[in-house]
C-alpha positions in Angstrom: 13.6 11.6 -37.0 12.1 14.0 -39.6 11.8 11.2 -42.1 9.9 9.1 -39.6 7.6 12.0 -38.9 7.0 12.4 -42.6 6.2 8.7 -43.0 3.9 8.7 -40.0 2.1 11.8 -41.2 1.5 10.2 -44.6 0.1 7.1 -43.0 -2.4 9.1 -41.1 -3.2 11.5 -44.0 -1.9 14.6 -42.3 0.8 17.2 -42.8 4.0 16.9 -40.8 3.0 19.9 -38.7 -0.4 18.4 -37.9 1.2 15.0 -37.1 3.6 16.8 -34.7 0.7 18.6 -33.1 -1.2 15.3 -32.6 1.9 13.7 -31.1 2.3 16.6 -28.6 -1.5 16.6 -27.8 -1.3 12.9 -26.9 1.9 13.3 -24.9 1.0 16.3 -22.8 -2.7 16.5 -23.2 -3.5 13.2 -21.6 -5.5 12.5 -18.5 -4.2 14.5 -15.5 -3.8 12.3 -12.5 -6.3 13.2 -9.7 -5.1 14.6 -6.5 -7.6 12.6 -4.4 -7.2 8.8 -4.7 -10.5 8.1 -3.1 -12.4 10.3 -5.5 -10.5 8.7 -8.5 -11.4 5.2 -7.3 -15.1 6.2 -6.8 -15.3 7.8 -10.3 -13.8 4.7 -11.9 -16.3 2.3 -10.4 -19.4 4.6 -10.2 -20.9 3.1 -13.3 -21.0 -0.3 -11.7 -23.3 1.0 -9.0 -23.4 0.2 -5.3 -21.9 -3.0 -4.2 -22.7 -4.2 -0.6 -20.1 -6.3 0.8 -20.7 -8.5 3.9 -18.3 -7.4 6.6 -16.9 -10.1 8.9 -17.9 -10.0 12.6 -15.5 -8.2 14.8 -14.3 -9.9 17.9 -13.0 -8.3 21.1 -9.7 -6.5 21.0 -6.7 -8.7 21.9 -4.8 -8.1 25.1 -1.9 -5.8 24.8 1.6 -7.3 25.4 2.8 -7.5 29.0 5.8 -5.3 29.8 8.4 -6.1 32.4 11.6 -4.6 33.6 15.0 -6.0 32.5 16.2 -8.7 34.8 12.8 -10.2 35.3 13.3 -14.0 34.6 9.9 -14.2 32.7 10.8 -11.7 30.1 13.0 -11.4 27.0 14.7 -8.3 25.7 13.4 -6.3 22.7 16.3 -4.1 21.7 18.1 -1.4 23.7 15.0 -0.1 25.5 14.4 -0.4 29.3 11.1 -2.2 28.9 10.9 -5.8 27.5 8.0 -8.0 26.5 7.0 -10.6 29.0 6.9 -14.0 27.5 3.9 -16.2 28.2 2.6 -19.5 27.0 -0.9 -20.5 26.0 -1.8 -21.5 29.6 -0.5 -18.2 31.0 2.6 -19.7 32.7 5.8 -17.8 31.9 8.6 -20.1 30.4 12.0 -20.2 32.0 14.5 -17.5 30.9 16.6 -20.0 28.9 13.6 -21.2 27.0 12.7 -17.6 26.0 16.2 -16.6 24.8 16.6 -19.7 22.6 
């Protein structure tokens, strides 16, 4: 390793001690990772300037899933909980229990 350091120092025109210092500076003196990701992203792209993006139109929120108790023929189980999701088709009619389980 000492021989490689001597060769590397000679290639860069430095003493072995100065080459070792430079290696250490590069290894531990590098850029410190920012603690705030948002600020880091902002700093990286600040030179580009402001970019206005067109946001898509938002529609109304979708309906939450219907919940039913176990044993209801229009529902299917969702794990070991007491509540299950009620199955429904596009037209709103609940399918038969055997259709839901298959």
